[in-house]
C-alpha positions in Angstrom: 4.0 -23.0 14.0 6.0 -21.3 16.8 8.6 -20.1 14.3 6.0 -18.7 12.0 4.1 -16.8 14.7 7.1 -15.4 16.6 9.0 -14.7 13.4 6.0 -12.7 11.9 5.5 -10.8 15.2 9.2 -9.8 15.5 9.4 -8.9 11.8 6.2 -6.7 12.1 7.6 -5.0 15.2 10.9 -4.4 13.4 9.2 -2.9 10.4 7.0 -0.6 12.5 10.0 0.5 14.5 12.0 1.3 11.4 9.0 3.1 9.8 8.0 5.1 12.9 11.2 5.7 14.8 14.3 5.2 12.7 13.2 6.5 9.3 10.0 8.4 10.0 8.2 10.6 7.5 6.8 13.9 8.5 3.5 12.3 9.2 5.0 9.9 11.8 7.0 12.7 13.4 3.8 14.8 13.9 2.1 11.6 15.2 4.6 11.5 18.1 2.2 13.8 19.9 0.1 10.7 20.3 -1.1 10.4 23.9 0.3 7.4 25.8 -3.0 7.1 27.6 -4.4 5.5 24.4 -2.2 2.4 24.9 -4.5 1.1 27.7 -7.7 1.0 25.7 -5.9 -0.4 22.6 -4.3 -3.1 24.7 -7.7 -3.9 26.3 -9.3 -4.2 22.9 -6.6 -6.6 21.9 -7.1 -8.7 25.0 -10.8 -8.8 24.4 -10.2 -10.0 20.8 -7.9 -12.7 22.2 -10.4 -13.8 24.9 -13.3 -13.8 22.4 -11.3 -16.0 19.9 -9.9 -18.3 22.6 -13.3 -18.9 24.1 -14.4 -20.5 20.8 -11.2 -22.6 20.7 -11.6 -23.9 24.3 -15.2 -24.7 23.7 -14.5 -26.6 20.6 -11.8 -28.6 22.4 -14.1 -29.3 25.3 -16.8 -30.5 22.9 -14.4 -32.6 21.0 -12.9 -34.3 24.1 -16.4 -34.9 25.5 -17.7 -36.5 22.3 -14.7 -38.8 21.9 -15.0 -39.8 25.6 -18.8 -40.4 25.3 -18.3 -42.5 22.2 -15.6 -44.6 23.8 -17.6 -45.1 27.0 -20.7 -46.1 25.0 -18.8 -48.6 22.9 -17.1 -50.1 26.0 -20.5 -50.6 27.6 -21.7 -52.3 24.4 -18.8 -54.7 24.4 -19.4 -55.6 28.1 -23.1 -56.1 27.6 -22.5 -58.3 24.5 -21.2 -61.0 26.8 -24.8 -61.6 27.8 -25.2 -63.2 24.3 -22.2 -65.5 24.1 -21.3 -67.2 20.9 -21.9 -65.9 17.4 -23.9 -62.8 18.5 -21.2 -61.6 20.9 -18.5 -62.2 18.2 -20.4 -60.2 15.6 -21.0 -57.3 17.9 -17.4 -57.2 19.1 -16.3 -57.5 15.4 -18.5 -54.6 14.4 -17.3 -52.4 17.2 -13.7 -53.3 16.4 -14.2 -52.4 12.8 -15.9 -49.1 13.6 -13.1 -48.0 15.9 -10.4 -49.1 13.4 -12.2 -47.1 10.6 -12.6 -44.1 12.9 -8.9 -44.0 13.8 -7.5 -44.7 10.3 -10.0 -43.0 8.0 -12.3 -40.6 9.8 -9.6 -38.9 11.9 -7.6 -37.7 8.9 -10.8 -36.6 7.2 -11.8 -34.6 10.3 -8.4 -33.0 10.4 -8.9 -31.9 6.8 -12.5 -30.9 7.6 -13.8 -33.2 4.9 -15.8 -35.5 7.1 -19.6 -34.9 6.9 -22.7 -36.4 8.4 -23.6 -37.8 5.0 -21.0 -40.5 5.6 -23.0 -43.4 7.2 -21.2 -45.4 9.9 -22.0 -48.8 8.5 -20.5 -50.8 11.3 -22.4 -49.0 14.0 -25.6 -49.1 12.0 -25.2 -52.8 11.5 -24.5 -53.3 15.2 -27.7 -51.4 16.1 -29.7 -53.5 13.7 -28.1 -56.7 15.1 -28.9 -55.6 18.7 -32.5 -55.0 17.8 -32.9 -58.4 16.2 -31.5 -60.4 19.2 -34.0 -62.6 20.9 -33.6 -62.4 24.7 -34.1 -65.7 26.5 -34.0 -64.3 30.0 -34.8 -61.1 31.8 -31.1 -60.3 32.0 -30.6 -60.6 28.3 -33.6 -58.4 27.8 -32.0 -55.7 29.9 -28.7 -56.1 28.2 -30.4 -55.8 24.8 -32.0 -52.5 25.8 -28.8 -51.1 27.3 -26.8 -52.1 24.2 -29.3 -50.3 22.0 -29.0 -47.2 24.2 -25.2 -47.4 24.1 -25.1 -47.7 20.3 -27.4 -44.8 19.9 -25.2 -42.8 22.3 -22.1 -43.7 20.2 -23.8 -42.6 17.0 -24.8 -39.3 18.6 -21.2 -38.8 19.9 -19.8 -39.5 16.5 -22.2 -36.9 15.0 -21.0 -34.4 17.6 -17.2 -34.9 16.8 -17.8 -34.6 13.1 -19.7 -31.3 13.7 -16.9 -30.0 15.9 -14.3 -31.0 13.3 -15.9 -28.5 10.9 -15.4 -25.6 13.3 -12.3 -23.3 13.2 -11.2 -19.8 13.8 -12.3 -17.8 10.7 -10.1 -15.7 8.5 -12.0 -12.6 9.7 -11.2 -13.3 13.4 -7.5 -13.9 12.6 -7.4 -10.7 10.5 -9.0 -8.7 13.4 -6.4 -10.0 15.9 -3.5 -9.1 13.6 -4.9 -5.6 12.8 -5.4 -4.9 16.5 -1.9 -6.1 17.3 -0.4 -3.9 14.6 -2.4 -0.9 16.0 -0.9 -1.5 19.4 2.6 -1.8 18.1 2.2 1.5 16.2 0.8 3.1 19.3 3.8 2.0 21.4 6.2 3.3 18.8 4.5 6.7 18.7 4.3 6.9 22.5 8.1 6.2 22.7 9.1 8.0 19.6 12.0 9.9 21.2 13.2 7.0 23.3 14.6 4.3 21.1 15.6 1.9 23.8 12.3 2.1 25.6 10.5 1.6 22.3 12.5 -1.5 21.4 11.9 -3.1 24.8 8.2 -2.2 24.9 7.5 -3.3 21.3 9.6 -6.5 21.8 7.6 -7.4 24.9 4.3 -6.8 23.2 5.3 -8.7 20.1 6.4 -11.7 22.3 3.1 -11.7 24.2 1.0 -11.3 21.0 2.9 -14.2 19.3 2.4 -16.4 22.4 -1.4 -15.7 22.2 -1.5 -16.5 18.5 0.5 -19.7 19.1 -1.9 -20.8 21.8 -4.9 -20.2 19.7 -3.4 -21.7 16.6 -2.2 -24.8 18.4 -5.6 -25.7 19.7 -7.7 -24.5 16.8 -9.2 -27.4 14.8 -8.8 -29.9 17.7 -8.7 -33.0 15.6 -5.5 -31.8 13.8 -3.3 -31.9 16.8 -4.8 -31.9 20.3 -7.5 -34.6 20.1 -6.4 -38.2 19.2 -8.4 -41.4 18.9 -6.6 -42.9 21.9 -9.8 -43.3 24.1 -11.5 -45.3 21.3 -8.4 -47.5 20.7 -8.2 -48.3 24.4 -11.7 -49.8 24.3 -11.4 -51.6 21.0 -12.1 -55.3 21.5 -9.6 -57.8 20.2 -11.0 -59.8 17.4 -9.0 -62.7 16.0 -9.0 -63.3 12.3 -11.3 -61.4 9.8 -13.7 -59.0 11.4 -17.3 -60.4 11.1 -19.8 -58.2 9.3 -17.2 -55.8 7.9 -15.7 -55.1 4.5 -12.1 -55.3 5.8 
């Protein structure tokens, strides 16, 4: 990705330099009367475009991180509370949580990276765990509290899963990328016109701006669609209970 962004930025700067300074047409020669004072508003517009786009990317990453952390925390609480019902019930709950986390890490994450995961896909293991928690028969006040808290935890995990799937469908649109590129090209042309008679100064200024613009594009591209690169299922895997043998209540 870095090679693509920096390569395209330097290639664009080189083409604009050649077109405006080295081999200019009469139109570009007359355009050298361009006022250098216009560089400031053009640069400011580019910075605003970058900030506007980056704000969406950071917000998506924060939401993705929060949803995964919430899901992991809720499932961890369910596993701990399941010890209030030792025996078969505890084993089934731990097995269902294990199966859900395994499916999320191996199946849902690649689907979210491809933006093919939808809310129509029902999390069978979590749904079964919630039904199981609701059918438990508490034999003490402590078990009654544990049952209520497990229900709350499973509902929280379901909500967090919905949130991460919704976030996975968000990305920087083609229109936003096009606006960023167009504005960057405008600034490069403006720099070339403002330094039309000073080749060395034009090269340095255009090279510096191309480097900065490529770095901005790289930063946005690297964190766009967070489940492709930046957000991994590690928090879920860390709370996955160990279940020996076949997982109860699952299709694995």
